[in-house]
N, C-alpha and C positions, 0 to 999 in steps of 0.2 A: 598726189601719189600716182604713179604710173600703173597702168593695167598689169604690167609684168610682175609688180610686187604683190598683187593681190592673189590669194589662193584661188585656184580654179573652182568652178562649181562642183566638179567631181570630188575634189579634195575636201571641200566644205561638207558635202553630202556624206562622205565616208566618215569624217570626224563626228558629224551628228549621229550617224548610225552606231558608231563605236560608243558614244556616250549613252545612247538609249540601251544598247546591249549591256553596258556596265550597270545601269540602273535596274534593268530587268533581272540580272543575276543577283544584284543586291536584294531586290524584293523577294526573289525566290529563296535566297539564303535565309532571310528573316522568317519567311513562312515555314521553311523546313525546320529551322531552329525552334520555332514556336511549337510545332507538333512534336518534335523530339523532346522538348521540355515537358510537354504534357505527358508523354509516355513515361519519361523518367520519373516525374513527380508521382504519377499514378502508381508505378511499380514500387517506388519508395514508400509511399503512403500505405499501400496494400500490405507490404512486408511489415511496416511499423504496426499497423493495426492487428496483424496476426500475433504479434508479441504482446498485445493488450487483451488477450482472451484468457479465460479461466483454464481452458484446455492447455494453453502454452505454459501457464504457471505450474499445472499439475504434471507436466512432462518431467519435472525434476522430482525425484522421490523424496527429497528433503521436504518439499511442500506437501506432497500427496500423503506421506506417512506421518507427518507431525502436525502442522497447523491446520490442514484442511479438515481432518476429522473433528477438531475442536470447533472450527467455524460452522460445521454442519449442525452443531448442537444449539446454535444461537438464533435469535429472531431475525438476524440479517439473512439467514439462509431460508428459513421457512416461517411464514407468518400469515395472519388472517387476511391481509390485503394482497398477498401474492406478489409483492414487490421485493426483488432480491438484489442485494448489493454484492457484486462479485469482487474478486481480488483486485482487478485494475480500477474499480470504482473508488476504492479506498487507498490504494498504494501507487497509483499513477495519476499525476495531475492532468486535468482536462485541457488547460491552456498550452499553446504550442511551445513557448519558451521554457516554462517549468518542466514540461513533458520531456523536452530534449535534454535538459540538465539531468533529470531523473534517469533517463536512458543511459547517459554517460556514466552516472554513478553506478548503475546496475551492471556495468562491465566488470566491476569488482566481484559481483555475485556470480557472474558467468565464470570468471577465473576460479572462484572457490568451488564451483561445480566441477570444472575440468580437473582440478587438482585433488578432489576428494576432501576438501577442508572440513565439511560436515557430512560424512557418509554413514554415520551410525546415530541411533537414538541418543546414546550417551554423549556423543560430541555435541549434538543439538542442545541437550539440556545444560551442558557445561557453558555453552555460549549464549544461552537464551536471554539472560538478563542484558547482555551487551547488545544483542540484536534488537531486543525490545526497546532499549534505551535510545538507540539510533532512530527508531521509528517514532518514538514519543517526542524526541527533540525536533524531528522534522515537522511533525504535526503542530507542535507548540510554536515553532517559528513561523508557520504560515497561517496561524489562527484557526487550526483545524479545518482547513479549506475543504478537504475531502468530505468531512461530515456535513459542512454547510452547503455542499452541492445538492443535498437532499433535504436537510433540516435547516430551516431559516428561523432565526430567533424572532423575527418580526411576525411570523405566522403562528407562533405559539398561542394556543387557547388555554390559558391557565385554569379556566373553569372545568376543562376536560381532564386536566392532570390531577393526580392525587395531591393532597396538601403538602407532603414532603417534597415531591418533585417540583411543584410550583414554587415553593419557598426557596429551594436550592437553586433553581434556574434564575429566578429574579435576583437572588443574592449574588450568585456567580457573575451574572451579566453586569450588575452594578459595580462589581469589584474588578472587572476587566479580565475575568477568567475565560478559558476556552474549553471546548468539549473534552479534549484529551486530559485535562486536569482531573476530571472526575470519572471518565469512562474508559479507563485504560484496559479493562478486561471485557469490553463489550463484544468482541468478536473472537478472541483467543484467550486461552488460559493465562493467568498471570504467572510470571516466573516465581520459583520458590524463594521465599524470604529468608535471607541469611540472618539467623538470630544469634550468631556468634557463640553457639554452644555445640557440643557434640564434636565428633572427629572432624578435623580440618575446618572447623567453624561453619559447616554446611547445615547445621541444624539437626534435629532428631525427629523421629516419627511422632505423629500426634498421640499415639498410644503411650509413648514415653513421657511426653510433656504433660499429658492429661490422662493418667491411668484410671481405669474404671474403679469405682468405689467397691470395696470388698462386700460381699453379701453378708448380712448379719447371721450369726450362728443360730441354728434352730434349737430352741429350749426344749430339752427332754422333759417329759412329764414327771419322771421319777428322780430327776437329778436334784441334788441338794443345792442350797444357795452357795455353799463353799465350793462345790465342784464347778458351778457356773462361773463364779468369780475367778477360779483358777484358769479358766479357758479364755478369759478376757485380757 
């Protein structure tokens, strides 16, 4: 090959410099993308965690005015050990995948808030059994994962439990039951039971179902046996 067909030294040097410049730009791009990703992920995760706070849950009056006062009456709110289980502890999965799925499902709840789907106490009570059933089904499907984040079957000390609890736990575990099967009312009031009586099949008040026994008549000292019999 003749010397005329070979690239000159200057041309080869320029080509080498161009290649190095391209590599440098590529490295800088990777570094910039890395830091941009960190900033984006940090912002996204911060916003996500803000939605996992009790304060965020209580920003909706549907929660603050209905289920939250009930929760404050339970051992999960105040107890001798000072350990509190808040709204997200029970209603938001801790694992990333299930958490994202739950957040997508919650978009329906946001829509309900914006449209005033449940904006009164009466509407909440009418929908309560449906809302509760959704949550019971979710917990049943994941083997009460939220409960078991704190309560582990393997750590039960049955000697410290009363006889009824110890027997129920051992029987339930041996039969494949899960926490929510027995502890549906552990943090909130149970929905009213439809007894298929009364107007619209919504049941009647306890006073109607179980009226108080009438007080026995006071026997007058001078009343005759016939007069007493006539009053009975």
